[in-house]
C-alpha positions as protocol buffer text, in pm:
chain_id: "A"
residue {
  index: 1
  type: MET
  ca { x: 1027 y: 110 z: 1110 }
}
residue {
  index: 2
  type: GLY
  ca { x: 842 y: -243 z: 1237 }
}
residue {
  index: 3
  type: PHE
  ca { x: 644 y: -436 z: 1034 }
}
residue {
  index: 4
  type: PRO
  ca { x: 322 y: -628 z: 1082 }
}
residue {
  index: 5
  type: LYS
  ca { x: 368 y: -980 z: 1197 }
}
residue {
  index: 6
  type: PRO
  ca { x: 396 y: -1264 z: 889 }
}
residue {
  index: 7
  type: VAL
  ca { x: 44 y: -1415 z: 843 }
}
residue {
  index: 8
  type: ASP
  ca { x: 17 y: -1792 z: 631 }
}
residue {
  index: 9
  type: ARG
  ca { x: -187 y: -1657 z: 381 }
}
residue {
  index: 10
  type: HIS
  ca { x: -390 y: -1994 z: 345 }
}
residue {
  index: 11
  type: GLU
  ca { x: -488 y: -1882 z: 731 }
}
residue {
  index: 12
  type: ALA
  ca { x: -518 y: -1531 z: 654 }
}
residue {
  index: 13
  type: ARG
  ca { x: -766 y: -1639 z: 396 }
}
residue {
  index: 14
  type: LYS
  ca { x: -966 y: -1874 z: 629 }
}
residue {
  index: 15
  type: SER
  ca { x: -982 y: -1592 z: 856 }
}
residue {
  index: 16
  type: LEU
  ca { x: -1147 y: -1343 z: 640 }
}
residue {
  index: 17
  type: ALA
  ca { x: -1388 y: -1595 z: 482 }
}
residue {
  index: 18
  type: ALA
  ca { x: -1517 y: -1619 z: 872 }
}
residue {
  index: 19
  type: GLU
  ca { x: -1534 y: -1270 z: 968 }
}
residue {
  index: 20
  type: PHE
  ca { x: -1665 y: -1091 z: 660 }
}
residue {
  index: 21
  type: GLY
  ca { x: -1733 y: -1377 z: 424 }
}
residue {
  index: 22
  type: ILE
  ca { x: -1487 y: -1311 z: 144 }
}
residue {
  index: 23
  type: PRO
  ca { x: -1471 y: -1622 z: -77 }
}
residue {
  index: 24
  type: PRO
  ca { x: -1107 y: -1785 z: -18 }
}
residue {
  index: 25
  type: LYS
  ca { x: -1021 y: -1850 z: -363 }
}
residue {
  index: 26
  type: ALA
  ca { x: -1146 y: -1514 z: -509 }
}
residue {
  index: 27
  type: ALA
  ca { x: -908 y: -1263 z: -629 }
}
residue {
  index: 28
  type: LEU
  ca { x: -947 y: -1003 z: -329 }
}
residue {
  index: 29
  type: VAL
  ca { x: -831 y: -653 z: -391 }
}
residue {
  index: 30
  type: CYS
  ca { x: -742 y: -446 z: -54 }
}
residue {
  index: 31
  type: TYR
  ca { x: -721 y: -100 z: 7 }
}
residue {
  index: 32
  type: VAL
  ca { x: -595 y: 32 z: 340 }
}
residue {
  index: 33
  type: GLY
  ca { x: -634 y: 416 z: 443 }
}
residue {
  index: 34
  type: ARG
  ca { x: -906 y: 706 z: 513 }
}
residue {
  index: 35
  type: LEU
  ca { x: -1163 y: 741 z: 324 }
}
residue {
  index: 36
  type: ALA
  ca { x: -1126 y: 1091 z: 218 }
}
residue {
  index: 37
  type: PRO
  ca { x: -1064 y: 1290 z: -108 }
}
residue {
  index: 38
  type: GLU
  ca { x: -684 y: 1275 z: -161 }
}
residue {
  index: 39
  type: LYS
  ca { x: -656 y: 948 z: -91 }
}
residue {
  index: 40
  type: ARG
  ca { x: -942 y: 902 z: -389 }
}
residue {
  index: 41
  type: PRO
  ca { x: -1033 y: 556 z: -251 }
}
residue {
  index: 42
  type: ASP
  ca { x: -1338 y: 616 z: -540 }
}
residue {
  index: 43
  type: ARG
  ca { x: -1097 y: 505 z: -789 }
}
residue {
  index: 44
  type: VAL
  ca { x: -1004 y: 186 z: -624 }
}
residue {
  index: 45
  type: ILE
  ca { x: -1382 y: 55 z: -657 }
}
residue {
  index: 46
  type: GLU
  ca { x: -1403 y: 179 z: -1010 }
}
residue {
  index: 47
  type: ALA
  ca { x: -1077 y: -19 z: -1082 }
}
residue {
  index: 48
  type: VAL
  ca { x: -1248 y: -320 z: -929 }
}
residue {
  index: 49
  type: ALA
  ca { x: -1562 y: -251 z: -1114 }
}
residue {
  index: 50
  type: GLY
  ca { x: -1358 y: -294 z: -1462 }
}
residue {
  index: 51
  type: LEU
  ca { x: -1263 y: -621 z: -1413 }
}
residue {
  index: 52
  type: ASP
  ca { x: -1430 y: -882 z: -1634 }
}
residue {
  index: 53
  type: GLY
  ca { x: -1374 y: -1226 z: -1775 }
}
residue {
  index: 54
  type: ASP
  ca { x: -1235 y: -1417 z: -1525 }
}
residue {
  index: 55
  type: LEU
  ca { x: -1190 y: -1171 z: -1253 }
}
residue {
  index: 56
  type: ALA
  ca { x: -1554 y: -1056 z: -1312 }
}
residue {
  index: 57
  type: ASP
  ca { x: -1623 y: -1223 z: -882 }
}
residue {
  index: 58
  type: ALA
  ca { x: -1293 y: -1003 z: -754 }
}
residue {
  index: 59
  type: ARG
  ca { x: -1359 y: -881 z: -408 }
}
residue {
  index: 60
  type: LEU
  ca { x: -1255 y: -562 z: -255 }
}
residue {
  index: 61
  type: LEU
  ca { x: -1188 y: -469 z: 97 }
}
residue {
  index: 62
  type: ILE
  ca { x: -1167 y: -131 z: 226 }
}
residue {
  index: 63
  type: ALA
  ca { x: -996 y: -134 z: 605 }
}
residue {
  index: 64
  type: GLY
  ca { x: -1011 y: 258 z: 729 }
}
residue {
  index: 65
  type: ALA
  ca { x: -1293 y: 548 z: 814 }
}
residue {
  index: 66
  type: GLY
  ca { x: -1336 y: 884 z: 693 }
}
residue {
  index: 67
  type: PRO
  ca { x: -1594 y: 1112 z: 559 }
}
residue {
  index: 68
  type: TRP
  ca { x: -1614 y: 959 z: 215 }
}
residue {
  index: 69
  type: GLU
  ca { x: -1771 y: 628 z: 345 }
}
residue {
  index: 70
  type: ASP
  ca { x: -2126 y: 686 z: 225 }
}
residue {
  index: 71
  type: ARG
  ca { x: -2006 y: 798 z: -50 }
}
residue {
  index: 72
  type: LEU
  ca { x: -1804 y: 534 z: -124 }
}
residue {
  index: 73
  type: ARG
  ca { x: -2080 y: 242 z: -13 }
}
residue {
  index: 74
  type: GLU
  ca { x: -2320 y: 421 z: -290 }
}
residue {
  index: 75
  type: GLN
  ca { x: -2090 y: 426 z: -570 }
}
residue {
  index: 76
  type: ALA
  ca { x: -1975 y: 53 z: -507 }
}
residue {
  index: 77
  type: GLU
  ca { x: -2405 y: -31 z: -598 }
}
residue {
  index: 78
  type: ARG
  ca { x: -2385 y: 163 z: -824 }
}
residue {
  index: 79
  type: LEU
  ca { x: -2141 y: 31 z: -973 }
}
residue {
  index: 80
  type: GLY
  ca { x: -2290 y: -328 z: -896 }
}
residue {
  index: 81
  type: ILE
  ca { x: -1972 y: -496 z: -686 }
}
residue {
  index: 82
  type: GLY
  ca { x: -2137 y: -336 z: -367 }
}
residue {
  index: 83
  type: SER
  ca { x: -2194 y: -744 z: -280 }
}
residue {
  index: 84
  type: ARG
  ca { x: -1883 y: -766 z: -333 }
}
residue {
  index: 85
  type: THR
  ca { x: -1706 y: -493 z: -159 }
}
residue {
  index: 86
  type: THR
  ca { x: -1672 y: -549 z: 238 }
}
residue {
  index: 87
  type: PHE
  ca { x: -1624 y: -209 z: 436 }
}
residue {
  index: 88
  type: ALA
  ca { x: -1385 y: -352 z: 725 }
}
residue {
  index: 89
  type: GLY
  ca { x: -1370 y: -6 z: 902 }
}
residue {
  index: 90
  type: LEU
  ca { x: -1013 y: 53 z: 1126 }
}
residue {
  index: 91
  type: VAL
  ca { x: -819 y: -302 z: 1123 }
}
residue {
  index: 92
  type: ARG
  ca { x: -608 y: -246 z: 1431 }
}
residue {
  index: 93
  type: ASP
  ca { x: -366 y: -542 z: 1301 }
}
residue {
  index: 94
  type: LEU
  ca { x: -332 y: -538 z: 946 }
}
residue {
  index: 95
  type: SER
  ca { x: -121 y: -868 z: 886 }
}
residue {
  index: 96
  type: THR
  ca { x: -433 y: -1076 z: 829 }
}
residue {
  index: 97
  type: VAL
  ca { x: -523 y: -796 z: 504 }
}
residue {
  index: 98
  type: TYR
  ca { x: -176 y: -790 z: 355 }
}
residue {
  index: 99
  type: ALA
  ca { x: -144 y: -1148 z: 380 }
}
residue {
  index: 100
  type: ALA
  ca { x: -442 y: -1237 z: 234 }
}
residue {
  index: 101
  type: ALA
  ca { x: -436 y: -946 z: -54 }
}
residue {
  index: 102
  type: ASP
  ca { x: -402 y: -1047 z: -420 }
}
residue {
  index: 103
  type: ALA
  ca { x: -299 y: -711 z: -482 }
}
residue {
  index: 104
  type: VAL
  ca { x: -289 y: -341 z: -229 }
}
residue {
  index: 105
  type: VAL
  ca { x: -398 y: -45 z: -463 }
}
residue {
  index: 106
  type: LEU
  ca { x: -339 y: 319 z: -348 }
}
residue {
  index: 107
  type: LEU
  ca { x: -454 y: 583 z: -595 }
}
residue {
  index: 108
  type: SER
  ca { x: -417 y: 876 z: -411 }
}
residue {
  index: 109
  type: HIS
  ca { x: -404 y: 1222 z: -542 }
}
residue {
  index: 110
  type: THR
  ca { x: -158 y: 1342 z: -321 }
}
residue {
  index: 111
  type: GLU
  ca { x: 100 y: 1128 z: -112 }
}
residue {
  index: 112
  type: ALA
  ca { x: 394 y: 1209 z: 75 }
}
residue {
  index: 113
  type: THR
  ca { x: 570 y: 814 z: 151 }
}
residue {
  index: 114
  type: PRO
  ca { x: 272 y: 619 z: 260 }
}
residue {
  index: 115
  type: ARG
  ca { x: 317 y: 376 z: 520 }
}
residue {
  index: 116
  type: VAL
  ca { x: 84 y: 117 z: 432 }
}
residue {
  index: 117
  type: ILE
  ca { x: 306 y: 74 z: 75 }
}
residue {
  index: 118
  type: VAL
  ca { x: 577 y: -51 z: 286 }
}
residue {
  index: 119
  type: GLU
  ca { x: 427 y: -232 z: 510 }
}
residue {
  index: 120
  type: ALA
  ca { x: 269 y: -412 z: 174 }
}
residue {
  index: 121
  type: MET
  ca { x: 585 y: -454 z: 34 }
}
residue {
  index: 122
  type: ALA
  ca { x: 724 y: -636 z: 364 }
}
residue {
  index: 123
  type: ALA
  ca { x: 441 y: -868 z: 377 }
}
residue {
  index: 124
  type: GLY
  ca { x: 475 y: -986 z: 39 }
}
residue {
  index: 125
  type: ALA
  ca { x: 169 y: -814 z: -113 }
}
residue {
  index: 126
  type: PRO
  ca { x: 135 y: -715 z: -486 }
}
residue {
  index: 127
  type: VAL
  ca { x: 137 y: -308 z: -485 }
}
residue {
  index: 128
  type: ILE
  ca { x: -46 y: -103 z: -743 }
}
residue {
  index: 129
  type: ALA
  ca { x: -35 y: 296 z: -684 }
}
residue {
  index: 130
  type: SER
  ca { x: -50 y: 636 z: -837 }
}
residue {
  index: 131
  type: HIS
  ca { x: 282 y: 792 z: -955 }
}
residue {
  index: 132
  type: VAL
  ca { x: 251 y: 1094 z: -714 }
}
residue {
  index: 133
  type: GLY
  ca { x: 448 y: 1200 z: -422 }
}
residue {
  index: 134
  type: GLY
  ca { x: 733 y: 1006 z: -310 }
}
residue {
  index: 135
  type: ILE
  ca { x: 495 y: 636 z: -384 }
}
residue {
  index: 136
  type: PRO
  ca { x: 776 y: 636 z: -712 }
}
residue {
  index: 137
  type: GLN
  ca { x: 1071 y: 618 z: -502 }
}
residue {
  index: 138
  type: LEU
  ca { x: 893 y: 318 z: -257 }
}
residue {
  index: 139
  type: LEU
  ca { x: 809 y: 122 z: -532 }
}
residue {
  index: 140
  type: GLY
  ca { x: 1187 y: 157 z: -714 }
}
residue {
  index: 141
  type: GLY
  ca { x: 1041 y: 391 z: -1006 }
}
residue {
  index: 142
  type: GLY
  ca { x: 838 y: 62 z: -1101 }
}
residue {
  index: 143
  type: ALA
  ca { x: 1095 y: -198 z: -989 }
}
residue {
  index: 144
  type: PHE
  ca { x: 890 y: -352 z: -683 }
}
residue {
  index: 145
  type: GLY
  ca { x: 523 y: -234 z: -746 }
}
residue {
  index: 146
  type: ARG
  ca { x: 288 y: -117 z: -1045 }
}
residue {
  index: 147
  type: LEU
  ca { x: 274 y: 286 z: -1107 }
}
residue {
  index: 148
  type: VAL
  ca { x: -14 y: 400 z: -1275 }
}
residue {
  index: 149
  type: GLU
  ca { x: -21 y: 743 z: -1448 }
}
residue {
  index: 150
  type: GLU
  ca { x: -367 y: 819 z: -1512 }
}
residue {
  index: 151
  type: PRO
  ca { x: -533 y: 670 z: -1198 }
}
residue {
  index: 152
  type: ASP
  ca { x: -847 y: 786 z: -1276 }
}
residue {
  index: 153
  type: GLY
  ca { x: -856 y: 607 z: -1655 }
}
residue {
  index: 154
  type: ALA
  ca { x: -839 y: 250 z: -1791 }
}
residue {
  index: 155
  type: ASP
  ca { x: -479 y: 249 z: -1643 }
}
residue {
  index: 156
  type: ALA
  ca { x: -575 y: 135 z: -1297 }
}
residue {
  index: 157
  type: ALA
  ca { x: -779 y: -143 z: -1404 }
}
residue {
  index: 158
  type: ASN
  ca { x: -525 y: -241 z: -1716 }
}
residue {
  index: 159
  type: ALA
  ca { x: -265 y: -254 z: -1387 }
}
residue {
  index: 160
  type: LEU
  ca { x: -494 y: -444 z: -1171 }
}
residue {
  index: 161
  type: ARG
  ca { x: -604 y: -719 z: -1426 }
}
residue {
  index: 162
  type: GLU
  ca { x: -185 y: -762 z: -1474 }
}
residue {
  index: 163
  type: THR
  ca { x: -140 y: -808 z: -1127 }
}
residue {
  index: 164
  type: LEU
  ca { x: -411 y: -1037 z: -1025 }
}
residue {
  index: 165
  type: THR
  ca { x: -331 y: -1239 z: -1339 }
}
residue {
  index: 166
  type: ARG
  ca { x: 26 y: -1246 z: -1228 }
}
residue {
  index: 167
  type: GLN
  ca { x: 197 y: -1094 z: -1540 }
}
residue {
  index: 168
  type: PHE
  ca { x: 304 y: -866 z: -1270 }
}
residue {
  index: 169
  type: SER
  ca { x: 430 y: -943 z: -946 }
}
residue {
  index: 170
  type: PRO
  ca { x: 777 y: -880 z: -813 }
}
residue {
  index: 171
  type: THR
  ca { x: 679 y: -968 z: -460 }
}
residue {
  index: 172
  type: ALA
  ca { x: 989 y: -1151 z: -347 }
}
residue {
  index: 173
  type: ALA
  ca { x: 1180 y: -859 z: -460 }
}
residue {
  index: 174
  type: ALA
  ca { x: 964 y: -613 z: -341 }
}
residue {
  index: 175
  type: ARG
  ca { x: 996 y: -789 z: 13 }
}
residue {
  index: 176
  type: GLU
  ca { x: 1334 y: -773 z: 38 }
}
residue {
  index: 177
  type: HIS
  ca { x: 1352 y: -399 z: -82 }
}
residue {
  index: 178
  type: ALA
  ca { x: 1116 y: -312 z: 208 }
}
residue {
  index: 179
  type: ARG
  ca { x: 1284 y: -480 z: 473 }
}
residue {
  index: 180
  type: LEU
  ca { x: 1655 y: -371 z: 374 }
}
residue {
  index: 181
  type: HIS
  ca { x: 1539 y: -18 z: 353 }
}
residue {
  index: 182
  type: PHE
  ca { x: 1296 y: 50 z: 565 }
}
residue {
  index: 183
  type: GLY
  ca { x: 1336 y: -197 z: 829 }
}
residue {
  index: 184
  type: VAL
  ca { x: 1421 y: -116 z: 1192 }
}
residue {
  index: 185
  type: ASP
  ca { x: 1778 y: -197 z: 1119 }
}
residue {
  index: 186
  type: ALA
  ca { x: 1774 y: 48 z: 853 }
}
residue {
  index: 187
  type: MET
  ca { x: 1574 y: 314 z: 1029 }
}
residue {
  index: 188
  type: ALA
  ca { x: 1825 y: 274 z: 1301 }
}
residue {
  index: 189
  type: SER
  ca { x: 2130 y: 335 z: 1080 }
}
residue {
  index: 190
  type: GLN
  ca { x: 2013 y: 616 z: 943 }
}
residue {
  index: 191
  type: VAL
  ca { x: 1914 y: 778 z: 1239 }
}
residue {
  index: 192
  type: GLU
  ca { x: 2241 y: 717 z: 1366 }
}
residue {
  index: 193
  type: LYS
  ca { x: 2439 y: 853 z: 1044 }
}
residue {
  index: 194
  type: PHE
  ca { x: 2213 y: 1160 z: 1080 }
}
residue {
  index: 195
  type: TYR
  ca { x: 2302 y: 1227 z: 1489 }
}
residue {
  index: 196
  type: GLY
  ca { x: 2682 y: 1140 z: 1319 }
}
residue {
  index: 197
  type: ASP
  ca { x: 2692 y: 1410 z: 1053 }
}
residue {
  index: 198
  type: VAL
  ca { x: 2515 y: 1653 z: 1296 }
}
residue {
  index: 199
  type: MET
  ca { x: 2787 y: 1589 z: 1534 }
}
residue {
  index: 200
  type: ALA
  ca { x: 3055 y: 1654 z: 1295 }
}
residue {
  index: 201
  type: LEU
  ca { x: 2925 y: 1971 z: 1122 }
}
residue {
  index: 202
  type: HIS
  ca { x: 2923 y: 2064 z: 1580 }
}
residue {
  index: 203
  type: ARG
  ca { x: 3255 y: 1984 z: 1575 }
}
residue {
  index: 204
  type: GLY
  ca { x: 3366 y: 2148 z: 1290 }
}
residue {
  index: 205
  type: THR
  ca { x: 3159 y: 2512 z: 1343 }
}
residue {
  index: 206
  type: ALA
  ca { x: 3346 y: 2470 z: 1704 }
}
residue {
  index: 207
  type: ARG
  ca { x: 3685 y: 2440 z: 1518 }
}
residue {
  index: 208
  type: ASP
  ca { x: 3586 y: 2707 z: 1326 }
}
residue {
  index: 209
  type: ALA
  ca { x: 3479 y: 2950 z: 1573 }
}
residue {
  index: 210
  type: ARG
  ca { x: 3843 y: 2851 z: 1773 }
}
residue {
  index: 211
  type: ALA
  ca { x: 4019 y: 2957 z: 1485 }
}
residue {
  index: 212
  type: HIS
  ca { x: 3870 y: 3266 z: 1410 }
}
residue {
  index: 213
  type: SER
  ca { x: 3900 y: 3363 z: 1787 }
}
residue {
  index: 214
  type: ALA
  ca { x: 4311 y: 3274 z: 1776 }
}
């Protein structure tokens, strides 16, 4: 798997400030993905709306498109964070988003092994995600990102608060984990092993066939 190119965090924040008006020093939460029911981006909006105190001015950047966009815009306004929520649409190069993020949050109802989590880890962005599908395996059971058991309740906001205040931030270990296990070299090794196993199985089957025909 190829990863987005590395981008300097300071330059990334300057870029988002210029393009979307996001203050460079504000805590920045990012959601990357389709705006659809199975992804439950509404949970991310709710979690950001639940932040208070020093994090009451946190910004939310939503990168993606889908049938729930109008609904999510209405939700953000209703919860009082409409002015702090940016709908960026489809972003072809996510390097700047990952580099600028203080947290990348994915609270899906169902998932397989979402690429966005691996890309965020490889970029050094802290990850918060729901405990579904292949996500726990990607995050090493919680060693490389924060797993949320009950994303509909206060757990998501608490996980977000702890991540933004650096009470939980395994970014260096997560970056190494992503590059070691999901980078181009790792994928090439896995493909090579797969075809090696297939060839070994084929040779074994051929030997058995010859033995039975002898």
